[in-house]
C-alpha positions as CSV (number, residue, x, y, z in Angstrom):
1,M,34.3,-37.9,-51.8
2,K,36.0,-36.1,-48.9
3,R,34.0,-33.9,-46.6
4,E,35.6,-30.6,-45.8
5,D,35.9,-30.0,-42.2
6,D,34.2,-26.6,-41.5
7,F,33.7,-27.1,-37.8
8,S,35.9,-24.3,-36.7
9,V,34.1,-21.9,-39.1
10,R,30.6,-23.0,-37.9
11,R,31.5,-22.7,-34.2
12,A,33.2,-19.3,-34.5
13,H,30.2,-17.5,-32.9
14,L,30.3,-19.9,-30.0
15,A,34.1,-19.9,-29.4
16,D,34.2,-17.2,-26.8
17,L,31.3,-18.5,-24.7
18,S,31.9,-20.1,-21.3
19,D,30.4,-23.5,-20.5
20,E,27.6,-21.7,-18.5
21,Q,26.8,-19.4,-21.4
22,L,26.8,-22.4,-23.8
23,K,24.4,-24.2,-21.4
24,E,22.1,-21.2,-21.3
25,R,22.2,-20.9,-25.1
26,F,21.4,-24.6,-25.5
27,W,18.3,-24.4,-23.1
28,G,17.2,-21.2,-24.8
29,L,17.2,-22.8,-28.2
30,T,15.6,-26.0,-26.8
31,E,12.7,-23.9,-25.4
32,K,12.3,-22.2,-28.8
33,V,11.8,-25.7,-30.4
34,V,9.6,-27.2,-27.6
35,D,7.3,-24.2,-26.8
36,P,5.3,-24.4,-30.0
37,L,4.8,-28.1,-29.4
38,L,3.5,-27.5,-25.9
39,V,1.1,-24.8,-27.2
40,L,-0.1,-27.2,-29.9
41,G,-0.8,-29.8,-27.2
42,Y,-2.6,-27.4,-24.9
43,E,-4.7,-25.9,-27.6
44,N,-5.6,-28.9,-29.7
45,T,-7.2,-32.2,-29.0
46,T,-9.3,-34.8,-30.7
47,P,-12.0,-37.2,-29.7
48,A,-9.5,-40.0,-30.3
49,I,-7.0,-38.4,-27.9
50,E,-9.6,-37.9,-25.2
51,R,-10.9,-41.5,-25.6
52,S,-7.3,-42.7,-25.2
53,V,-6.9,-40.6,-22.0
54,L,-10.1,-42.1,-20.5
55,L,-9.2,-45.6,-21.5
56,R,-5.9,-45.1,-19.6
57,M,-7.9,-43.9,-16.6
58,G,-9.6,-47.3,-16.5
59,F,-12.9,-46.8,-18.3
60,S,-14.3,-49.2,-20.8
61,S,-14.7,-48.2,-24.5
62,L,-18.5,-48.0,-24.1
63,E,-18.1,-45.7,-21.1
64,V,-15.5,-43.6,-22.8
65,A,-17.7,-43.2,-25.9
66,Q,-20.5,-41.8,-23.8
67,I,-18.3,-39.3,-21.9
68,V,-16.4,-38.1,-25.0
69,T,-19.6,-37.7,-27.0
70,E,-21.2,-35.6,-24.3
71,C,-18.0,-33.5,-23.9
72,E,-18.1,-32.8,-27.7
73,E,-21.8,-31.9,-27.7
74,R,-21.3,-29.5,-24.8
75,G,-18.2,-27.9,-26.2
76,L,-16.0,-29.2,-23.4
77,L,-13.6,-31.3,-25.4
78,G,-10.9,-28.6,-25.3
79,Y,-10.9,-28.8,-21.5
80,G,-10.2,-32.5,-21.7
81,A,-12.6,-35.4,-21.0
82,G,-10.3,-36.7,-18.3
83,H,-10.2,-33.3,-16.7
84,A,-14.0,-33.3,-16.7
85,V,-14.1,-36.6,-14.9
86,Y,-11.4,-35.4,-12.5
87,K,-13.2,-32.1,-11.8
88,L,-16.4,-33.9,-10.9
89,A,-14.6,-36.4,-8.6
90,K,-13.1,-33.4,-6.7
91,M,-16.3,-31.5,-6.6
92,K,-18.3,-34.4,-5.3
93,D,-15.5,-35.9,-3.2
94,I,-15.9,-39.3,-5.0
95,D,-13.3,-41.5,-6.7
96,I,-12.5,-41.1,-10.4
97,R,-14.3,-44.3,-11.4
98,A,-17.5,-43.2,-9.7
99,A,-17.3,-39.8,-11.3
100,G,-16.7,-41.2,-14.8
101,L,-19.6,-43.7,-14.5
102,A,-21.9,-40.9,-13.3
103,L,-21.0,-38.8,-16.4
104,A,-21.4,-41.8,-18.6
105,D,-24.9,-42.2,-17.2
106,G,-25.7,-38.6,-18.0
107,E,-25.5,-37.2,-14.5
108,Y,-23.8,-34.0,-13.3
109,W,-23.0,-32.6,-16.8
110,Q,-24.4,-29.1,-16.0
111,E,-22.2,-28.9,-12.9
112,V,-19.1,-30.0,-14.7
113,E,-19.8,-27.6,-17.6
114,N,-20.3,-24.7,-15.2
115,A,-17.1,-25.6,-13.3
116,L,-14.9,-25.9,-16.3
117,K,-16.1,-22.8,-18.0
118,V,-15.8,-20.7,-14.9
119,V,-12.3,-21.9,-14.0
120,N,-10.9,-21.8,-17.5
């Protein structure tokens, strides 16, 4: 079976574009494809994703479970569990590990909740 070459027909609408115009068209189309994926990432998360983030931040699975559970119960999961830890570290001027351990121990949740909901 021989494939008909229809390249010249398919590219007719692009034939008169300069390299710069082709480049702009390419990036415009790329944004159309990628933008919905970015929105999906920003607007959706799961406990599994948040656990994964915290594990990569250096917390143990037991610590992670406590932080993510508390984020879920307080309606903060959409802000990101890692973001909650980071926000506390900045607010208290402590390192990330100390902030996460404090949250895992049940400390500072009201402050984090207030800070996340005010900023976002």
